[in-house]
C-alpha positions as CSV (number, residue, x, y, z in Angstrom):
1,M,-13.0,45.4,-24.2
2,I,-16.0,43.0,-23.8
3,L,-14.3,40.3,-25.8
4,H,-11.2,40.7,-23.7
5,K,-13.3,40.1,-20.5
6,F,-15.0,37.1,-22.1
7,W,-11.6,35.7,-23.0
8,A,-10.2,36.3,-19.6
9,S,-13.2,34.6,-17.9
10,F,-12.9,31.6,-20.3
11,V,-9.2,31.3,-19.6
12,A,-9.9,31.5,-15.8
13,Q,-12.4,28.7,-16.0
14,I,-10.0,26.6,-18.1
15,N,-7.3,27.3,-15.5
16,K,-9.7,26.3,-12.7
17,V,-10.4,22.9,-14.4
18,A,-6.7,22.4,-15.0
19,N,-6.0,23.1,-11.3
20,L,-8.7,20.5,-10.4
21,F,-6.9,17.8,-12.4
22,W,-3.6,19.1,-11.2
23,E,-4.5,18.7,-7.6
24,A,-6.5,15.4,-8.0
25,D,-3.3,13.4,-8.4
26,P,-0.1,15.5,-8.0
27,V,2.1,12.4,-8.0
28,A,0.8,11.4,-11.4
29,Q,1.4,15.0,-12.6
30,M,4.9,14.8,-11.3
31,R,5.4,11.5,-13.2
32,Y,4.1,13.1,-16.3
33,E,6.5,16.0,-16.0
34,Y,9.3,13.5,-15.3
35,D,8.4,11.5,-18.4
36,R,8.4,14.7,-20.5
37,A,11.8,15.7,-19.1
38,V,13.1,12.2,-19.9
39,E,11.9,12.5,-23.5
40,Q,13.5,15.9,-23.8
41,L,16.7,14.5,-22.3
42,K,16.7,11.7,-24.9
43,E,16.2,14.2,-27.7
44,G,19.1,16.3,-26.2
45,R,21.3,13.3,-26.1
46,T,20.5,12.5,-29.7
47,G,21.4,16.0,-30.7
48,L,24.6,15.8,-28.7
49,E,25.5,12.6,-30.4
50,Q,25.0,14.3,-33.8
51,Y,27.0,17.3,-32.7
52,R,29.8,15.1,-31.6
53,G,29.8,13.6,-35.1
54,L,30.4,17.2,-36.4
55,V,33.2,17.6,-33.9
56,E,34.8,14.4,-35.1
57,R,34.6,15.5,-38.7
58,V,36.2,18.8,-37.9
59,T,38.9,17.0,-35.9
60,R,39.6,14.7,-38.8
61,Q,39.8,17.8,-41.1
62,V,42.3,19.5,-38.7
63,N,44.4,16.4,-38.6
64,A,44.4,16.3,-42.4
65,N,45.4,20.0,-42.5
66,R,48.3,19.3,-40.1
67,S,49.6,16.5,-42.3
68,H,49.3,18.6,-45.4
69,V,51.2,21.5,-43.7
70,Q,53.9,19.1,-42.6
71,K,54.2,17.7,-46.1
72,L,54.4,21.2,-47.7
73,E,57.0,22.3,-45.2
74,A,59.1,19.3,-46.0
75,E,58.8,19.9,-49.8
76,T,59.6,23.6,-49.4
77,K,62.7,22.8,-47.4
78,A,63.8,20.2,-49.9
79,Y,63.6,22.6,-52.9
80,L,65.4,25.2,-51.0
81,K,68.2,22.8,-50.3
82,V,68.7,22.0,-53.9
83,G,68.6,25.7,-54.8
84,D,65.2,25.7,-56.7
85,R,63.8,28.8,-55.2
86,T,61.0,29.1,-57.8
87,T,59.5,25.8,-57.0
88,A,60.2,26.4,-53.3
89,A,58.3,29.7,-53.5
90,K,55.3,27.9,-55.0
91,F,55.2,25.4,-52.2
92,A,55.8,28.2,-49.7
93,L,52.7,30.0,-51.0
94,E,50.6,26.8,-50.8
95,L,52.0,26.2,-47.4
96,Q,50.8,29.6,-46.2
97,K,47.3,28.8,-47.5
98,A,47.4,25.4,-45.7
99,K,48.5,27.1,-42.5
100,D,45.7,29.6,-42.7
101,E,43.2,26.8,-43.3
102,L,44.6,24.8,-40.4
103,A,44.3,27.8,-38.1
104,A,40.7,28.4,-39.1
105,N,39.8,24.7,-38.7
106,E,41.6,24.6,-35.3
107,A,39.7,27.6,-34.1
108,Q,36.4,26.0,-35.3
109,L,37.4,22.7,-33.6
110,Q,38.1,24.5,-30.4
111,M,34.7,26.3,-30.6
112,H,32.9,23.0,-31.2
113,E,34.8,21.2,-28.5
114,T,33.8,23.9,-26.0
115,A,30.2,23.9,-27.1
116,Y,30.1,20.1,-26.9
117,G,31.7,20.1,-23.4
118,N,29.1,22.6,-22.2
119,N,26.2,20.7,-23.6
120,L,27.5,17.5,-22.2
121,K,27.7,19.0,-18.7
122,K,24.2,20.3,-19.1
123,I,22.8,16.9,-20.1
124,Q,24.8,15.2,-17.3
125,H,23.4,17.7,-14.8
126,A,19.9,17.3,-16.1
127,N,20.3,13.5,-15.8
128,E,21.3,13.9,-12.2
129,K,18.3,16.2,-11.6
130,L,16.0,13.6,-13.2
131,I,17.4,10.9,-10.9
132,E,16.8,13.2,-7.9
133,L,13.3,13.9,-9.2
134,R,12.5,10.2,-9.7
135,E,13.6,9.5,-6.1
136,K,11.5,12.5,-4.9
137,I,8.5,11.2,-6.8
138,Q,8.8,7.8,-5.2
139,K,9.2,9.5,-1.8
140,Y,6.2,11.7,-2.3
141,D,4.1,8.8,-3.6
142,A,5.0,6.7,-0.5
143,E,4.3,9.6,1.8
144,L,1.0,10.4,0.2
145,K,-0.1,6.8,0.4
146,M,1.0,6.5,4.0
147,S,-0.7,9.8,5.0
148,A,-3.9,8.6,3.2
149,A,-3.7,5.3,5.1
150,E,-3.2,7.2,8.4
151,A,-6.2,9.4,7.6
152,E,-8.4,6.3,6.9
153,I,-7.2,4.7,10.1
154,A,-8.0,7.9,12.0
155,K,-11.5,7.9,10.5
156,L,-11.9,4.2,11.3
157,A,-10.8,4.7,14.9
158,E,-13.4,7.6,15.2
159,S,-16.1,5.4,13.7
160,F,-15.3,2.6,16.2
161,D,-16.1,4.9,19.1
162,M,-19.1,2.8,20.3
163,N,-21.3,5.7,21.0
164,L,-25.0,5.4,20.6
165,T,-25.0,8.4,18.4
166,T,-22.9,6.6,15.8
167,D,-23.9,3.8,13.4
168,F,-21.6,1.4,15.1
169,G,-23.1,2.2,18.4
170,E,-26.6,1.6,17.1
171,I,-25.5,-1.7,15.6
172,E,-23.9,-2.7,18.9
173,A,-27.1,-1.9,20.7
174,V,-29.1,-4.1,18.3
175,I,-26.6,-7.0,18.8
176,Q,-26.8,-6.7,22.6
177,Q,-30.6,-6.7,22.4
178,K,-30.6,-9.9,20.4
179,I,-28.1,-11.4,22.8
180,D,-30.4,-10.5,25.7
181,Q,-33.4,-12.0,23.9
182,N,-31.5,-15.2,23.2
183,R,-30.4,-15.5,26.8
184,G,-34.0,-14.9,27.9
185,K,-35.2,-17.7,25.7
186,V,-32.6,-20.0,27.3
187,R,-33.6,-19.0,30.8
188,V,-37.3,-19.5,30.0
189,A,-36.5,-22.9,28.6
190,A,-34.5,-23.8,31.7
191,D,-37.3,-22.6,34.0
192,L,-39.9,-24.6,32.1
193,S,-37.8,-27.7,32.2
194,E,-38.0,-27.6,36.0
195,K,-41.8,-27.5,35.9
196,G,-43.4,-30.8,37.3
197,M,-40.1,-31.9,38.8
198,A,-41.7,-31.9,42.4
199,E,-44.5,-34.2,41.2
200,I,-42.0,-36.5,39.5
201,N,-39.8,-36.7,42.5
202,A,-42.8,-37.3,44.8
203,E,-43.9,-40.1,42.5
204,E,-40.5,-41.6,42.5
205,R,-40.4,-41.5,46.3
206,M,-43.8,-43.1,46.4
207,R,-42.7,-45.9,44.2
208,A,-39.6,-46.5,46.3
209,Q,-41.8,-46.6,49.4
210,L,-44.2,-49.1,47.8
211,A,-41.2,-51.2,46.8
212,E,-39.9,-51.1,50.3
213,Q,-43.3,-52.0,51.7
214,A,-43.6,-54.9,49.3
215,L,-40.1,-56.1,50.4
216,Q,-41.1,-55.8,54.1
217,N,-44.3,-57.8,53.5
218,F,-42.2,-60.5,51.7
219,E,-39.8,-60.5,54.7
220,V,-42.7,-61.0,57.1
221,E,-43.9,-63.9,55.0
222,L,-40.5,-65.5,55.2
223,G,-40.3,-64.8,58.9
224,L,-37.4,-62.5,58.5
225,R,-39.3,-59.5,60.0
226,S,-41.8,-59.3,62.8
227,P,-45.2,-58.2,61.7
228,E,-45.3,-55.4,64.3
229,T,-43.6,-52.9,61.9
230,S,-45.9,-53.5,59.0
231,P,-48.8,-51.3,60.2
232,V,-46.5,-48.3,60.2
233,A,-45.6,-49.0,56.6
234,Q,-49.2,-49.6,55.7
235,A,-50.2,-46.3,57.4
236,A,-47.5,-44.5,55.5
237,K,-48.8,-46.0,52.3
238,D,-52.3,-44.7,53.0
239,L,-51.2,-41.2,54.1
240,G,-49.0,-40.5,51.1
241,P,-45.3,-39.4,50.7
242,A,-45.2,-36.4,53.1
243,T,-47.1,-38.1,55.9
244,A,-45.0,-41.2,55.3
245,D,-41.8,-39.3,55.9
246,K,-43.1,-37.9,59.2
247,A,-44.3,-41.4,60.3
248,T,-40.9,-42.8,59.5
249,E,-39.2,-40.1,61.5
250,K,-41.5,-40.8,64.6
251,Q,-40.8,-44.6,64.3
252,T,-37.1,-43.9,64.1
253,S,-37.2,-41.7,67.2
């Protein structure tokens, strides 16, 4: 009783492992079964060919028996025509034996022909089933691969949900943070580049004013300008750029 339980448990575990392999790749298992069926069909075809050889031999024997019977019938008739009944009786006896042998061989041939026809139909039917199985395997293989691809796409689509709770969401947040930092650096660099521009612009205006004053002085020396306007320019020079602008505005008004 105990040994029976141990054996049942062992068989159950073996069956469990077998089911794991069976379910791991069912298409491969179907191909294996298909290949086994093809090999069996090949063996069946070889046996059918050998059996057909037996049928051909029996057919040849039946044909030989028929020829022998026809020959004996002709000889028996010939001896009867010439009145030799003794010899005709011998041929008639041999003819009877030949007819019995022919009948037996014909019955055997009929039996073999029927068996051959049945086996041929079975193999033809099995071949059709194998073709259907092969197409079914291809269909299942394609459907399994397609369903696996759809499952992966679904998982990928779920992963691409840019939620902060997912890895992709965290990665996106890090990327956005780096983008903000880079943009901040660019803004700081731009702001720093404007530092000192007011002093530079003021210095450029001052240089332009000095150049204008020098030109006016030169025009006075040449007599092209009256000297009355020169004090205003000189005052602007002493007061600086901002005061110079105001003095210029008053002079213009």
